[in-house]
N, C-alpha and C positions, 0 to 999 in steps of 0.2 A: 477417441478424441482425449486432443491434448488435455493436463488439468490449467489451466488460465483462470489468472490473477486481473484484472483489470479497471479503471475508471469512464465510468461515465464523463467524467468532468472535465478530463485532458486527453489524445491519444498517443499511444503511446508512443518515448523516445520526442515527446513536442514539449516543448517550455511548460511548465506549471502556473498556471494561469492562479492570478494577484491575490486570488481571495484569499490562497491559499500558501500562502509566502511567509516566510519572518513576516517583511515587510508589508504587505499588504495586510488580511482580514487571519491569519495567521492560523484561520482553519483546516480542520482534517479531509480531506479529500472525500465525497464518500467511492467506498470500494464494493466488489463483487466478484463473486469466483465459479467459477463451469466447468468441467464432466470432472471433481473431486475424486480422486478412486472409493472405488467399493466398501465401505466399512467404514469409511474415511471417522470419527467423532466429533475429528479439534483442528483448530488452523495455531498458527504461530505464525507471527506478522513483524519482521524485523525491519523497521527503513533509514538505511544509512546512504552518507552522501559521499561520492568517490573522489570528489573533488575538491573535497572541502580544504580550503585557504591552509590549517592545522592539517589533512592529514582529512582519515579513516574519521566521517562523523555520525555519528549511532543520535537520527534526532528520538526517536522510539521505537519501544517494543512489544509488544501485547502478544498473550497469550493462552490457551486454553481458550478459542474462540468457537463458537458453539457450530457446529459442522453447519445446524438448520437455519443461521442464523445473516443476511443479505446485509 
């Protein structure tokens, strides 16, 4: 099975709900990953907005997320 990252707050390809957008609650959505390769020790997560009005916009980047963390 393939490695996946998803959020229980919304389906892939759907509009991000109001609590998680800048003009809403501006909260980080809950995330989860499944089926990481054996031996994975940590994750890196980068969130970029490819259709931002001024081109690619990086919202945030987080690194060294422990593999066992939900």
